[in-house]
N, C-alpha and C positions, 0 to 999 in steps of 0.2 A: 243154869240160869238163862243163858241165851241159846237158841237153836240156830237162828240165822239172822243176818242183816240184809236188807234189800235197799240198794241205792246206786248212785253213780260213782264210778271210779274217778277220784279227783287227781290222784298221782300214783305212780307205780315205779318201784325200784326192784332190783333182782329178788330180794328177800322180804320186801314189804309192799303193802298196798294200802292206800288211804281211800276208804269208802265214805262218800258223803251221804248221810241219811238224815233227812229233815233238818238240814242246816248244821249237823254235827259231823265232823270228820273223824272216823274211827280208823286208827292205825292198826293194821293186821299183819302179823308175821305169817308168811306163806311158804309152803315147800318150794324148793328150787326145781325148775324143770317141769312143773305141772302147768298145763294150760290154764291161764287165768285171763279175765277180761282186760281189754286195753283202756287207757284213759278216755273218758267220755262215755263209755258203755255203761248201761244200767244192768245190774246183775244181782242175783241172790247169792250170797256167800254164806256157807255153813261155818259156824264158829265154835271155838272152845275158849272159855275164859280160864286162865291160870292165875290164881291169886298167890302172890308171894308177899313176904314181909315188906319188901320195898317197892312193889309195883303190882299192878293188875295188867296182864298181857293177854291180848286177844290173838288167837291163831285162826287163820281163815283157809277154807278149802272149797274147791269148786263144786263138790257134791257131798251128800251125807255119808256115803260109803267110805270115802277117804277120811273124813273127819272121825268116823267110828273106828277105823283102823288106828288112827292117831290115839284115840282114847283107849283102845285095847293095849297099845304099846305102853301107855302110862301106867297100866296095871302091873307091868313087869317090874320086879324088884331091881332097882338100880337104873331105871330108865325115867328120865325127866322129860319135860316138854322139848328142850333143845335137842336132846338125843333122838326123841321120837320124830321130830321134824327132820333131823339129819337122815334118819332111816328112810323116811318117805321121800326125801330129796334124792337119795342115792339109788333108790329102786322104785320102779313103777309099782302100782298096786298089784298087778298080776305077777311081776317078778318077785315081789316080796312074798306073796302067797306060795309061789313055786318054791322059793328058798325054804319056807317053813315046811312044806309038804315033803321036800326031798332031804331034810336035815342038812342043808347046805351052810355049815358054819362059816366056811371061807367066804361065801358070798356076802354074808352079813358083816364079817370082819373087814371086808374091803371098804366099808363105810367109815369115814373118819370119826374117831371117838368110840367106836364099838370094838372092844377087846374080845378075846376068846371067851372069857367067863360070861360077859354080858350077852354075847351071841348065843352061847349055850343056854343061858337063862331065858332068852327070848324064844328059842326053839322049844324048850321044856314047857314054858307057860302058855304058848300060843299055838302049838301044833294042832291040838284037838279043835280049837276054835277055827283054825285055818281050814280044816277038813269040813266043818259045818258051813263055813262061808262058801267054799268051793261047791259043796252040794246044793246050797241054796241058789247058786248062780249069781251071786251079787256082783261078780266081776264081769258078767256077760253083758251088762248094760253098756251103752255107748259112753265113751269118755266125752268130756266137754270138747267142743271144737277147738282145733289148734289155734294158737295165738299167732297172728301175723308177725312176720319177722320184723325186727327193728329197722331203723332207717339205714343202717349200714353194717357191714361185716365188722368193721372196727368197733362200732358201737356195741354190737353183740359181744365181741370179745371182752371189751371193757366191763360190760354188765356181768358177764360170766365170771370174770376175775373178782368183781365186787361181791357176787353171790357166794363164791367160795370163801372170801375173806370174812363175810358176815357169819359163816358157820364155823370159823376158827382156823382156817388155813392161813399161814403166813403169806403175805402178798407175793413174795418172790416165788414160793412154791405154787401158789394159785396161778400165777402168770405162766409158769412152766407147764402146768397141767393143762391149762386152756390152750396154749400154743400147740401142745402135743395132740389134744383132742381135735383141734381145728384141722389137723392133717388126716384124721380118721373119719370125721363126719362133716357134713355141710355146715360151715360156720354161720350161714344165714339162719340156721335152725337153732335158736337159743336153747330150747329144751334139750335137744340131743347134745349140744355142746356142753351144757352144764352136767348132764348125767355122765357123759363120757369122761369129762374132766374129774369128776368125783371118783369114778371107778378105775381110773388109770393109776 
């Protein structure tokens, strides 16, 4: 129904972004650790609309390729929008394709909510598609430019904790993971902080 929305970012939290389009603010769920525009920037965001019995939810992505990977994940038996978003939050596009091409079940299982059976189903259903995506060179295109770091390391750590809580981690566990990740990567880089916390 929708391909993309183009407008100005009105607000942004770790896992959500509000895009102002012609006076209407669209609340978009976004993958964690993916470069997205900052508040005040005008941007085209590729979207997917998930219709549930109790809500219509828009998911936003910085480019069409990542949105299309999200849609591929939705075709896997047992994978819904929240799990697909968690997979794309836990692995970069290229790391996800590498995991598919190398049958890396453990890499997929490291993502919260992805058990062994689901990881195996993802590999079974998407391995051939991953080969064609790699052959087409869809991941060779440039990623969106990095998002500038937040106002402070403390703010980034709080954002990272909230990002993990928003995808189902208990707050205490999320805090421990973020504190551990901050020792491994530069805590001023929110994207790396979130990815490392998810994978730890």
